[in-house]
VEXDREN-2710 file (C-alpha; in Angstrom, 1 decimal):
% VEXDREN-2710
k/r/px/py/pz
1/MET/148.9/120.7/77.1
2/ALA/146.4/123.4/76.3
3/TYR/143.6/120.8/76.2
4/GLN/144.6/119.3/79.5
5/ARG/144.7/122.8/81.2
6/ALA/141.2/123.5/79.8
7/MET/139.9/120.2/81.2
8/ARG/141.5/120.8/84.6
9/ALA/139.9/124.3/84.7
10/THR/136.5/122.8/83.8
11/ARG/136.8/120.3/86.7
12/ASP/137.8/123.0/89.1
13/ALA/134.8/125.1/88.1
14/SER/132.5/122.2/88.5
15/SER/133.8/121.4/91.9
16/ALA/133.4/125.0/93.0
17/ALA/129.8/125.0/91.8
18/GLY/129.0/121.8/93.6
19/VAL/128.5/119.7/90.5
20/PRO/129.6/116.1/91.2
21/SER/132.2/114.6/88.9
22/GLY/131.9/111.3/87.1
23/ALA/133.8/109.5/89.7
24/ASP/131.6/111.0/92.5
25/SER/128.5/109.9/90.6
26/ARG/129.8/106.4/90.2
27/ARG/130.7/106.3/93.9
28/ARG/127.3/107.4/94.9
29/SER/125.7/104.9/92.6
30/ARG/127.7/102.1/94.2
31/SER/126.8/103.3/97.7
32/SER/123.1/103.0/96.8
33/ARG/123.5/99.3/96.4
34/GLY/123.8/96.7/99.1
35/GLN/127.3/95.5/99.6
36/GLY/127.4/91.8/98.6
37/THR/123.7/91.6/97.8
38/GLY/123.4/93.2/94.4
39/GLU/120.3/95.1/95.6
40/ARG/119.6/98.8/95.5
41/LEU/119.0/100.2/99.0
42/ILE/116.7/103.0/100.2
43/ALA/117.8/104.2/103.7
44/GLY/119.7/101.0/104.2
45/VAL/116.7/98.8/103.3
46/PRO/116.3/96.8/100.1
47/ALA/114.3/98.8/97.6
48/ARG/111.9/95.9/96.9
49/ILE/110.9/96.2/100.6
50/MET/111.1/99.9/101.1
51/LYS/109.0/100.9/98.0
52/PRO/105.7/99.3/99.1
53/ARG/106.3/100.5/102.7
54/LEU/106.7/104.1/101.5
55/THR/103.7/103.8/99.2
56/PHE/101.6/102.5/102.0
57/LEU/102.7/105.3/104.3
58/VAL/102.1/108.1/101.7
59/CYS/98.6/106.7/100.9
60/LEU/97.8/106.3/104.6
61/ILE/98.7/109.9/105.4
62/ALA/96.8/111.2/102.4
63/ILE/93.7/109.3/103.3
64/VAL/93.7/110.3/107.0
65/SER/94.3/113.9/106.1
66/PHE/91.5/113.9/103.5
67/GLY/89.2/112.2/106.1
68/LEU/89.8/115.0/108.6
69/LEU/88.9/117.5/106.0
70/MET/85.7/115.7/105.0
71/VAL/84.7/115.2/108.7
72/TYR/85.0/118.9/109.2
73/SER/83.0/119.7/106.1
74/ALA/80.2/117.2/106.9
75/SER/79.9/117.9/110.6
76/ALA/80.2/121.6/111.0
77/VAL/76.5/122.3/110.4
78/GLU/75.4/119.5/112.8
79/ALA/77.8/120.7/115.5
80/GLN/76.3/124.2/115.3
81/SER/72.8/122.8/115.5
82/ASP/73.8/121.1/118.8
83/ASP/75.2/124.3/120.2
84/LEU/78.8/123.1/119.7
85/ALA/81.8/124.7/118.0
86/PRO/81.9/124.0/114.2
87/THR/85.3/122.3/114.8
88/HIS/84.1/120.1/117.6
89/TYR/84.0/116.8/115.7
90/LEU/87.2/117.8/113.7
91/PHE/89.3/118.3/116.9
92/ARG/88.0/115.0/118.4
93/GLN/88.7/113.1/115.2
94/ALA/92.1/114.7/115.0
95/ALA/92.9/113.6/118.6
96/PHE/91.9/110.0/117.7
97/ALA/94.1/110.2/114.6
98/LEU/97.0/111.5/116.6
99/LEU/96.5/108.7/119.2
100/GLY/96.4/106.2/116.3
101/ALA/99.6/107.6/114.9
102/VAL/101.3/107.0/118.2
103/THR/99.9/103.5/118.3
104/ILE/101.4/102.9/114.8
105/VAL/104.8/104.0/116.0
106/VAL/104.6/101.8/119.1
107/ILE/103.6/98.7/117.1
108/ALA/106.0/99.4/114.2
109/ARG/109.1/100.2/116.3
110/TRP/108.7/98.1/119.5
111/ARG/110.1/94.8/118.5
112/ASN/109.5/93.1/121.9
113/LEU/105.8/93.9/121.5
114/TRP/105.7/92.1/118.1
115/LYS/107.6/89.2/119.6
116/PHE/105.0/89.0/122.4
117/LEU/102.1/89.1/119.8
118/ARG/103.8/86.5/117.7
119/ASP/104.2/84.0/120.6
120/ASN/101.2/84.0/122.9
121/GLY/100.2/87.7/123.0
122/SER/97.6/87.3/120.3
123/TRP/95.5/85.0/122.6
124/VAL/95.9/87.6/125.4
125/CYS/94.6/90.4/123.2
126/TRP/91.7/88.1/122.0
127/GLY/90.8/87.3/125.6
128/ILE/90.8/91.0/126.7
129/VAL/88.5/92.0/123.8
130/LEU/86.2/89.0/124.4
131/PHE/85.9/90.1/128.1
132/LEU/84.9/93.6/126.8
133/LEU/82.3/92.1/124.5
134/VAL/80.8/90.2/127.4
135/ALA/80.7/93.4/129.4
136/VAL/78.9/95.2/126.6
137/SER/76.2/92.5/126.6
138/ALA/75.8/93.0/130.4
139/MET/76.0/96.8/130.9
140/GLY/76.7/98.4/127.5
141/ALA/75.2/101.7/126.4
142/ILE/72.3/101.5/124.0
143/GLY/72.1/103.7/120.9
144/GLY/70.0/103.4/117.8
145/GLY/68.4/100.2/119.1
146/ALA/71.7/98.4/119.6
147/ARG/73.9/97.8/122.6
148/ARG/77.5/98.1/121.2
149/TRP/79.4/100.6/123.4
150/ILE/80.9/101.1/126.8
151/ASP/80.5/104.6/128.1
152/LEU/83.8/105.9/129.6
153/GLY/82.6/109.4/130.1
154/PHE/85.0/111.1/127.7
155/PHE/84.8/108.4/125.1
156/THR/82.4/105.6/124.1
157/LEU/84.4/102.4/123.4
158/GLN/83.1/99.9/120.8
159/PRO/84.9/96.6/121.5
160/SER/83.8/94.9/118.3
161/GLU/86.1/97.2/116.4
162/PHE/89.1/96.0/118.3
163/MET/88.2/92.4/117.8
164/LYS/89.2/92.8/114.2
165/PRO/93.0/93.0/114.8
166/ALA/92.8/90.5/117.6
167/MET/91.0/88.0/115.4
168/ILE/93.5/88.5/112.6
169/LEU/96.4/87.7/115.0
170/VAL/94.8/84.6/116.4
171/ALA/93.7/83.3/113.0
172/ALA/97.2/83.9/111.5
173/LYS/98.8/82.0/114.3
174/LEU/96.5/79.0/113.9
175/LEU/96.4/78.9/110.1
176/SER/100.2/79.2/109.8
177/ALA/100.7/76.5/112.5
178/PHE/98.4/74.0/110.7
179/TYR/98.7/74.7/107.0
180/ILE/102.3/75.8/106.6
181/GLU/104.4/74.8/109.7
182/GLN/102.2/71.7/110.3
183/SER/103.0/71.9/114.0
184/ILE/99.5/71.0/115.2
185/ASP/97.1/68.3/114.3
186/ARG/93.7/68.7/112.5
187/ASP/91.4/68.1/115.5
188/PRO/93.1/70.7/117.8
189/PHE/93.2/73.1/115.0
190/VAL/89.5/72.9/114.1
191/VAL/88.5/73.2/117.8
192/ARG/90.7/76.2/118.5
193/LEU/89.8/78.0/115.3
194/ALA/86.1/77.4/115.8
195/ALA/86.3/78.7/119.4
196/ALA/88.4/81.7/118.4
197/VAL/85.9/82.8/115.6
198/LEU/82.5/81.6/116.7
199/ILE/82.5/82.8/120.4
200/PRO/83.3/86.5/119.7
201/LEU/80.9/86.5/116.7
202/PHE/78.1/85.2/118.9
203/PHE/78.5/88.1/121.3
204/ILE/78.8/90.6/118.5
205/GLY/75.6/89.2/116.9
206/LEU/73.8/89.7/120.2
207/GLN/74.4/93.5/120.1
208/PRO/73.2/93.2/117.2
209/ASP/76.0/94.0/114.7
210/LEU/75.6/91.8/111.6
211/GLY/77.9/94.0/109.6
212/THR/80.9/93.3/111.9
213/VAL/80.0/89.6/111.9
214/ILE/80.1/89.6/108.1
215/ILE/83.4/91.5/107.8
216/ILE/85.2/89.3/110.3
217/GLY/83.8/86.1/108.9
218/MET/84.8/87.0/105.3
219/THR/88.3/88.0/106.4
220/VAL/89.0/84.7/108.3
221/PHE/87.5/82.8/105.3
222/ALA/89.8/84.6/102.9
223/MET/92.9/84.0/105.2
224/ALA/92.1/80.3/105.3
225/PHE/91.8/80.2/101.5
226/LEU/95.2/81.9/101.1
227/SER/96.7/79.4/103.6
228/GLY/95.7/76.4/101.5
229/LEU/92.0/75.6/102.3
230/SER/90.8/72.9/99.9
231/MET/88.3/73.9/97.3
232/ARG/85.7/71.4/98.6
233/LEU/85.8/73.0/102.0
234/VAL/85.6/76.5/100.4
235/ILE/82.4/75.6/98.5
236/GLY/80.9/73.9/101.6
237/LEU/81.7/76.8/104.0
238/PHE/80.4/79.3/101.4
239/GLY/77.1/77.5/101.2
240/LEU/76.8/77.3/105.0
241/LEU/77.5/81.0/105.4
242/LEU/75.0/81.8/102.7
243/VAL/72.3/79.8/104.5
244/ALA/73.2/81.4/107.9
245/PHE/73.0/84.9/106.3
246/VAL/69.6/84.3/104.9
247/GLY/68.4/82.8/108.2
248/LEU/69.6/85.9/110.1
249/MET/67.8/88.2/107.7
250/VAL/64.5/86.3/108.0
251/VAL/64.6/86.2/111.8
252/ALA/65.0/90.0/112.2
253/PRO/62.3/92.1/110.4
254/TYR/64.5/95.2/110.1
255/ARG/67.2/93.3/108.2
256/MET/64.6/92.1/105.8
257/GLN/63.4/95.7/105.4
258/ARG/67.0/96.7/104.5
259/PHE/67.1/94.0/101.9
260/THR/63.9/95.3/100.3
261/VAL/65.3/98.9/100.4
262/PHE/68.4/97.6/98.6
263/THR/66.3/96.1/95.8
264/ASP/64.1/99.3/95.3
265/PRO/65.1/102.4/97.4
266/TRP/62.4/104.5/95.8
267/ALA/59.5/102.3/96.9
268/ASP/59.4/104.0/100.3
269/GLN/61.6/107.1/99.8
270/TYR/60.1/109.0/102.8
271/GLY/60.3/106.0/105.1
272/ALA/62.7/103.0/105.1
273/GLY/64.4/104.2/101.9
274/TYR/65.0/107.8/103.0
275/GLN/68.7/107.7/103.6
276/ALA/69.4/105.5/100.6
277/THR/67.6/107.9/98.2
278/LEU/69.2/111.0/99.6
279/ALA/72.7/109.3/99.2
280/ILE/71.9/108.6/95.6
281/MET/70.7/112.2/95.1
282/ALA/74.0/113.5/96.7
283/PHE/76.1/111.5/94.2
284/ALA/73.9/112.7/91.3
285/SER/74.1/116.3/92.3
286/GLY/77.9/116.2/92.5
287/GLY/78.2/115.5/88.8
288/LEU/81.7/115.0/87.3
289/PHE/83.6/117.6/89.3
290/GLY/81.4/118.2/92.4
291/ARG/80.1/121.3/94.1
292/GLY/83.4/122.0/95.8
293/ILE/84.7/121.3/99.3
294/GLY/82.3/122.6/101.9
295/ASN/79.4/123.3/99.4
296/SER/77.3/120.2/100.1
297/THR/73.6/120.7/100.6
298/MET/72.7/117.3/102.0
299/LYS/74.7/118.0/105.1
300/TYR/72.2/120.7/106.1
301/MET/70.2/118.3/108.2
302/TYR/68.9/116.4/105.2
303/LEU/71.1/113.3/105.3
304/PRO/71.3/111.7/108.8
305/GLU/74.8/110.5/109.9
306/ALA/76.4/112.6/107.2
307/HIS/79.8/112.7/109.0
308/ASN/79.7/109.0/110.0
309/ASP/78.2/106.1/108.0
310/TYR/77.2/108.2/105.0
311/ILE/80.3/110.4/104.6
312/LEU/81.0/108.9/101.2
313/ALA/77.8/110.5/99.9
314/ILE/79.1/113.9/101.0
315/ILE/82.4/113.1/99.3
316/GLY/80.7/112.3/96.1
317/GLU/78.6/115.5/96.3
318/GLU/81.5/117.8/97.0
319/VAL/84.3/116.4/94.8
320/GLY/82.2/114.7/92.1
321/PHE/82.9/111.6/90.1
322/PHE/86.5/112.3/89.3
323/GLY/87.4/113.2/92.9
324/THR/85.7/110.1/94.2
325/ALA/87.5/108.0/91.6
326/ILE/90.9/109.5/92.7
327/PHE/90.0/108.8/96.4
328/LEU/89.1/105.2/95.5
329/ALA/92.3/104.8/93.6
330/VAL/94.5/106.0/96.5
331/PHE/92.7/103.7/98.9
332/PHE/93.2/100.6/96.7
333/VAL/96.8/101.5/96.0
334/MET/97.3/101.4/99.8
335/ILE/95.7/98.0/99.9
336/TRP/97.9/96.8/97.0
337/SER/101.0/98.0/98.7
338/ALA/99.9/96.1/101.9
339/PHE/99.7/92.9/99.8
340/LYS/103.2/93.6/98.4
341/ILE/104.4/93.9/101.9
342/ALA/102.9/90.5/102.7
343/GLU/104.8/89.0/99.8
344/GLN/108.1/90.1/101.3
345/ALA/107.2/88.8/104.8
346/ASP/109.9/86.9/106.7
347/SER/107.5/84.2/108.1
348/PRO/104.1/82.6/107.3
349/PHE/102.6/84.3/110.4
350/SER/103.7/87.7/109.3
351/ARG/102.5/87.1/105.8
352/LEU/99.0/86.1/107.0
353/VAL/98.9/89.1/109.4
354/ALA/99.6/91.6/106.6
355/GLN/97.1/89.9/104.3
356/GLY/94.4/89.7/106.9
357/CYS/94.8/93.4/107.8
358/ALA/94.6/94.4/104.1
359/ILE/91.6/92.1/103.5
360/ILE/89.6/93.4/106.4
361/LEU/90.2/97.1/105.5
362/ALA/89.2/96.4/101.9
363/VAL/86.1/94.4/102.9
364/GLN/84.9/97.1/105.3
365/PHE/85.5/99.8/102.6
366/LEU/83.5/97.8/100.0
367/VAL/80.7/97.0/102.5
368/ASN/80.2/100.7/103.3
369/ALA/80.5/101.9/99.7
370/ALA/78.2/99.2/98.3
371/GLY/75.6/100.1/100.9
372/ILE/75.7/103.8/100.2
373/LEU/75.5/103.2/96.4
374/SER/72.6/100.7/96.9
375/LEU/74.7/97.9/95.5
376/ALA/74.2/95.9/98.7
377/PRO/72.1/96.2/101.9
378/MET/73.3/98.9/104.2
379/THR/75.0/97.5/107.3
380/GLY/75.9/100.8/109.1
381/LYS/79.6/100.2/109.1
382/THR/82.1/103.1/108.9
383/LEU/84.5/104.0/106.1
384/PRO/88.0/103.1/107.4
385/PHE/90.2/106.2/108.2
386/ILE/87.4/108.5/106.9
387/SER/84.2/108.2/109.0
388/TYR/83.9/109.9/112.3
389/GLY/84.4/107.6/115.3
390/GLY/87.2/107.0/117.8
391/SER/87.0/103.2/118.0
392/SER/86.9/102.9/114.2
393/MET/89.9/105.2/113.8
394/LEU/92.0/103.5/116.5
395/ALA/91.2/100.0/115.2
396/SER/92.1/101.0/111.6
397/MET/95.4/102.5/112.8
398/ILE/96.2/99.3/114.7
399/LEU/95.7/97.4/111.5
400/ALA/98.0/99.8/109.6
401/GLY/100.6/99.5/112.4
402/LEU/100.6/95.7/112.1
403/ILE/101.2/96.0/108.3
404/LEU/104.1/98.3/108.8
405/ARG/105.6/96.0/111.5
406/VAL/105.5/93.2/109.0
407/SER/107.4/95.4/106.5
408/ILE/110.0/96.3/109.1
409/GLU/110.5/92.7/110.0
410/SER/111.0/91.9/106.3
411/GLY/113.7/94.6/106.0
412/HIS/116.4/92.1/107.1
413/ASN/115.8/89.9/104.0
414/THR/118.1/90.2/101.0
415/SER/117.8/88.8/97.5
416/ILE/120.4/86.2/98.4
417/GLY/118.4/85.1/101.4
418/ALA/115.2/84.9/99.3
419/ARG/117.1/82.8/96.7
420/ARG/118.6/80.5/99.4
421/GLU/115.1/79.7/100.7
422/THR/114.3/78.1/97.4
423/PHE/117.2/75.7/97.7
424/ALA/116.5/72.1/98.8
425/VAL/118.6/69.1/99.8
426/MET/117.0/65.7/99.0
427/SER/118.3/62.3/100.0
428/ARG/118.0/58.9/98.3
429/ASP/115.2/58.0/100.7
430/ASP/112.9/60.6/99.0
431/GLU/110.8/58.8/96.4
432/GLY/111.7/59.6/92.9
433/SER/114.4/62.1/93.7
434/SER/118.1/62.3/94.7
435/HIS/120.4/65.2/95.2
436/VAL/123.4/63.1/93.9
437/GLY/124.6/64.3/90.6
438/ARG/122.5/67.4/90.2
439/SER/122.2/70.9/91.7
440/THR/119.0/72.2/93.4
441/ALA/120.1/75.8/92.7
442/GLY/119.4/75.5/89.0
443/ARG/120.8/74.2/85.7
444/VAL/124.6/73.5/85.8
445/ARG/126.5/75.8/83.5
446/VAL/129.4/74.1/81.7
447/ARG/132.5/76.2/81.3
448/ARG/134.9/76.1/78.3
449/SER/138.6/76.2/78.3
450/PRO/139.8/79.7/77.3
451/ALA/142.8/78.2/75.4
452/SER/140.5/76.0/73.2
453/GLY/138.2/77.1/70.4
454/PRO/134.5/76.7/70.1
455/SER/134.8/73.2/68.6
456/SER/136.9/71.8/71.4
457/ALA/135.6/69.6/74.1
458/SER/133.8/71.2/77.0
459/ARG/135.3/71.2/80.4
460/GLU/133.0/69.4/82.8
461/GLY/131.4/71.4/85.7
462/PHE/131.3/70.3/89.4
463/SER/129.9/67.0/90.3
464/VAL/128.2/65.9/93.6
465/TYR/129.4/62.6/95.1
466/ASP/127.7/60.6/97.8
467/GLY/130.6/59.8/100.1
468/ALA/128.6/57.7/102.5
469/HIS/128.0/55.0/99.8
470/GLY/131.4/55.2/98.2
471/GLY/129.9/55.6/94.7
472/SER/129.0/58.5/92.5
473/THR/126.6/59.5/89.9
474/ARG/126.3/62.7/87.9
475/GLU/124.6/64.4/85.1
476/THR/126.9/65.9/82.4
477/PRO/126.1/67.5/79.1
478/ARG/128.2/64.9/77.3
479/GLU/129.9/61.6/78.2
480/THR/133.6/61.5/78.7
481/SER/136.2/58.7/79.3
482/ARG/137.8/60.5/82.2
483/PRO/137.4/58.2/85.3
484/TYR/135.6/59.5/88.4
485/ARG/137.5/59.9/91.6
486/ARG/136.0/58.0/94.5
487/HIS/135.9/59.7/97.9
488/GLU/135.4/57.8/101.0
489/GLY/133.9/59.3/104.2
490/PRO/130.6/60.6/105.6
491/TYR/130.4/63.7/103.4
492/GLY/129.8/64.4/99.8
493/ARG/132.8/65.8/97.9
494/ILE/133.4/67.8/94.8
495/ASP/135.7/66.6/92.1
496/LEU/137.4/69.4/90.1
497/HIS/138.8/67.0/87.5
498/GLY/142.5/67.4/87.2
499/ASP/145.5/68.9/88.9
500/ALA/145.3/72.4/90.3
501/ALA/148.5/73.5/88.6
502/ASP/147.2/72.2/85.3
503/ARG/143.9/74.0/85.6
504/LEU/145.7/77.3/86.4
505/ARG/147.8/76.9/83.2
506/GLY/144.7/76.4/81.2
507/GLY/145.6/72.9/79.9
508/THR/143.3/69.9/79.6
509/THR/145.7/67.1/80.4
510/SER/147.4/65.8/83.5
511/ARG/150.4/67.4/85.0
512/GLY/152.9/64.8/83.7
513/ASP/152.0/65.2/80.1
514/ARG/153.6/68.6/79.5
515/SER/154.3/68.1/75.8
516/ARG/150.6/68.3/74.9
517/ARG/149.7/71.5/76.8
518/PRO/150.3/74.9/75.2
519/ARG/153.7/76.4/76.0
520/SER/153.7/79.4/78.1
521/ARG/155.7/82.6/77.4
522/ARG/158.3/81.5/80.0
523/ASP/158.8/78.1/78.2
524/ARG/159.5/79.9/74.9
525/TYR/162.0/82.2/76.6
526/ASP/163.8/79.2/78.3
527/ARG/164.3/77.6/74.9
END
């Protein structure tokens, strides 16, 4: 009694202090799992879907916040030299980031918009951006020797950036329809895909903007490969693209000059290789731990476009090798989580959209980083979510919103639903296979009678019968002399082998043979 009173007092004290009891802990543990699915839930969503979504969101917020900090650090000196406030570029970039965040919420939460994009809205978006590309060729603003922008007064729009999400939507729709759903024939597929890709790339190449052409072309190529493009076509298209790339470089002298700078930046360090050598010097001066945020020297009018194309050089100078490595790791964790989201997609179209968005972000990041580090020719493309630029920020946010929309669409899937999708029903007409006598859900597990020992005969499992033919076949671990029951009718039936009452009593014989089954406790009392 004294022990019981002590335990009761301990429970009362724990309750008063807010400490959950063992029963409460078990109850909360059960509530964290999906009812009937066997899955752990996070905010009502299966954890296998919610974890990559949260990882993607956390990395995205961290990268955008770090990008705003670096834009302010790299642009303050240039803004003051132009008689602007030191925070001029910071506030504009923050406004674009806020508008992009609103765009993400709209894309991720507005289900009717996703349904519109999944049906025919992708072609509508593609057509609108193509019209803007044609308008750029006719009356676009010229800057740096290229015609890529439409001057809206308060904002210069670059349509080629918005062709990236539009192209991914159209390519995902065509590739899923041909390779996976097989709802269109080969000739219409080739014509539509060629028109969807080559027409916009032609107008983008006229600007000229070879970097965007390479990024979009590589992304569509990777999406086709993931959809099931044959290796023969992969090799052929790769060779064709390589020949086209070399031809474009030979035609334009400035592109050939960039290639020579890539091979040896120090050959003309005060001319064509000026930016490349200064970027290398910025990384070298940063050392292992960097000069500190805001302490860069290259941003003092030495390195042109320090807050735009070459912002990674400023990052390397201020945070050093280890800081840059952490930044790269966070970015690639975000890309990895996007691919994990694609694995959980509810449809082939959604999977290709998420994969395409992740690929194009990764390709653009690598193209910019390789150009700054002189590992590839510089193309003048921005660093996603980091470099200053309204069109680049908004386009990158749209890509992130599409990835999150795919994750939200996948939130309705459960482990049982995923397992059910792997089941198949095969008829006798299928060559070399028949569903009769076997289970497509896996290997049949044979149960043993609880009243018998290990050496006794096994109780047979369920068998599938073909009622339409009146016959039956089955696969069992061992042969038995028990006759099959024949079932007539249009449907397959399941034979449970024996009488229901006999199975409930645990016996192995028919109902009439009561002498051979084990006597129950009631039989012993009756005697």
